[in-house]
C-alpha positions in Angstrom: 0.0 0.0 -0.3 2.8 2.2 0.5 4.0 1.9 -2.8 0.6 2.5 -4.1 0.6 5.8 -1.8 4.0 6.8 -3.6 2.9 6.1 -7.0 -0.3 8.4 -5.9 2.0 11.3 -4.5 4.2 11.1 -7.7 1.3 11.2 -9.8 -0.2 14.1 -7.9 3.5 15.9 -8.1 3.5 15.5 -11.8 0.0 16.7 -12.4 0.7 19.5 -10.1 3.8 20.5 -12.3 1.8 20.0 -15.3 -1.0 22.0 -13.9 1.6 24.9 -12.9 3.0 25.0 -16.6 -0.4 24.8 -18.0 -1.5 27.9 -16.0 1.9 29.5 -17.2 1.1 28.8 -20.8 -2.6 30.3 -20.3 -1.2 33.5 -18.8 1.4 33.7 -21.7 -1.5 32.8 -24.2 -3.6 35.6 -22.7 -1.0 38.3 -22.8 -0.7 37.3 -26.6 -4.4 37.6 -26.8 -4.4 40.9 -25.7 -1.2 41.9 -27.8 -3.4 40.6 -30.9 -6.4 42.2 -29.9 -4.6 45.3 -29.6 -2.9 45.0 -33.1 -6.3 44.1 -34.6 -7.9 47.1 -33.3 -5.1 49.5 -34.6 -5.2 47.7 -38.0 -9.3 48.2 -37.9 -8.6 51.9 -37.2 -6.2 52.3 -39.8 -8.3 50.2 -42.4 -11.1 52.7 -41.5 -9.1 55.7 -42.0 -7.8 54.3 -45.2 -11.4 53.6 -46.5 -12.5 56.9 -45.5 -9.4 58.7 -47.3 -10.0 56.5 -50.3 -13.8 57.6 -50.5 -12.8 61.5 -50.3 -10.2 60.9 -53.0 -12.8 59.2 -55.3 -15.3 62.0 -54.5 -12.7 64.8 -55.2 -11.7 63.0 -58.4 -15.6 63.0 -59.5 -15.8 66.6 -58.7 -12.8 67.4 -60.8 -14.0 65.4 -63.6 -17.5 66.8 -63.5 -15.9 70.5 -63.7 -13.9 69.4 -66.2 -16.7 68.2 -68.4 -18.7 71.0 -67.6 -16.0 73.3 -68.9 -15.6 71.3 -72.1 -19.4 71.1 -72.7 -19.6 75.2 -72.1 -16.4 75.8 -74.5 -18.3 73.9 -77.0 -21.2 76.3 -76.8 -20.7 79.0 -79.6 -20.0 82.6 -78.7 -23.5 84.0 -79.4 -25.3 81.4 -77.2 -22.9 81.8 -74.4 -23.5 85.7 -74.5 -27.1 85.2 -74.5 -26.9 82.6 -71.7 -24.9 85.0 -69.6 -27.0 88.0 -70.2 -30.4 85.9 -69.3 -28.7 84.5 -66.2 -27.5 88.0 -65.0 -30.9 89.7 -66.0 -32.9 87.1 -64.0 -30.3 87.2 -61.1 -29.0 90.7 -60.6 -28.2 90.2 -57.0 -25.2 88.2 -58.2 -23.3 91.3 -59.5 -21.8 92.2 -56.1 -18.7 94.1 -55.3 -16.9 90.8 -54.8 -18.2 89.3 -58.5 -15.7 89.5 -60.9 -14.1 87.6 -63.8 -13.4 84.5 -61.8 -17.0 84.2 -60.3 -18.6 84.6 -63.7 -16.5 82.2 -65.4 -17.6 79.7 -62.7 -21.1 80.7 -63.1 -21.3 80.1 -66.8 -19.1 76.9 -66.6 -16.4 78.2 -68.8 -12.7 79.0 -68.3 -11.5 82.5 -67.6 -9.5 82.5 -70.7 -12.6 81.5 -72.8 -14.7 84.3 -71.1 -11.9 86.8 -71.5 -11.7 85.8 -75.3 -15.5 86.1 -75.5 -15.6 89.5 -74.5 -12.5 90.9 -76.4 -13.6 89.3 -79.8 -17.4 89.4 -79.4 -18.8 92.4 -77.4 -17.9 96.3 -76.9 -16.5 95.8 -73.7 -12.8 95.0 -73.2 -13.2 92.7 -70.3 -15.9 91.0 -68.2 -15.0 93.0 -65.5 -15.9 96.2 -67.8 -19.1 94.4 -68.5 -19.9 93.7 -65.0 -18.9 97.3 -64.0 -21.5 98.5 -66.7 -24.1 96.1 -65.5 -23.6 97.9 -61.9 -23.9 101.3 -63.2 -27.2 100.5 -65.4 -28.7 99.0 -62.2 -27.9 101.8 -60.0 -29.3 104.2 -62.8 -32.2 102.2 -62.9 -32.8 101.9 -59.0 -32.3 105.9 -58.7 -34.9 106.2 -61.3 -37.4 104.0 -60.1 -37.0 104.3 -56.2 -36.6 107.7 -55.1 -37.3 106.5 -51.7 -34.0 104.6 -51.5 -30.9 106.3 -50.3 -27.8 106.7 -52.2 -25.8 104.3 -49.9 -28.6 101.7 -50.2 -28.8 102.1 -53.9 -24.9 101.7 -54.0 -25.1 98.6 -52.1 -27.9 97.3 -54.4 -26.3 98.0 -57.4 -23.0 96.1 -56.3 -20.6 99.0 -55.3 -18.4 98.7 -52.5 -19.3 102.4 -51.6 -21.1 105.5 -52.3 -17.8 107.3 -53.3 -17.3 104.4 -56.0 -20.8 104.9 -57.4 -20.6 108.5 -57.5 -16.9 108.6 -59.0 -18.3 106.1 -61.6 -21.4 108.1 -62.6 -19.2 111.2 -62.7 -16.8 109.5 -65.3 -19.6 108.0 -67.4 -22.4 110.4 -67.4 -21.0 113.2 -65.8 -23.4 113.5 -63.1 -23.5 112.3 -59.6 -26.2 110.2 -58.3 -28.0 113.1 -56.6 -27.9 115.1 -59.8 -29.1 112.1 -61.8 -32.1 111.8 -59.4 -32.8 115.4 -59.5 -33.1 115.3 -63.4 -35.1 112.2 -63.6 -37.3 113.7 -61.0 -38.3 116.7 -63.2 -39.4 114.2 -66.2 
């Protein structure tokens, strides 16, 4: 029986050592799992960021292609048609012609390149440039407002017509028609 107890004690010792080894192996595997989970999380975040970046790049490419196509299509329109489209657009939306509205904004509105727009004005209109055309629109708008709305102040008319200041409107009117806004208003009231 003593031999049997010794065999059992040896078996218990062996199993205890095996249990300790397995516990150490489990701890090592737990640490490895934590490390792998952290790595997978980091890779998942990087993959998400990469995917979002790819979506933004694809969107930008599509926008650039759309802009390129619009410019190509608009450049195919003949000059007379483009001028008619431009006049129609600005006639229906005079509020677009603000003090900040210039050649770049006009080209974008019409879907043509600035170079095309400048060539169009140089070759097909009495205006030397798109900015001259826009300045003429501002002045015509101011004259119309001065005539049709005597209740408006000069500052309100200046702002409504797209001028930065009353002084700019006064200077421009004096250069073109030889009258100030007040003089023009007085002349139109007599009619």
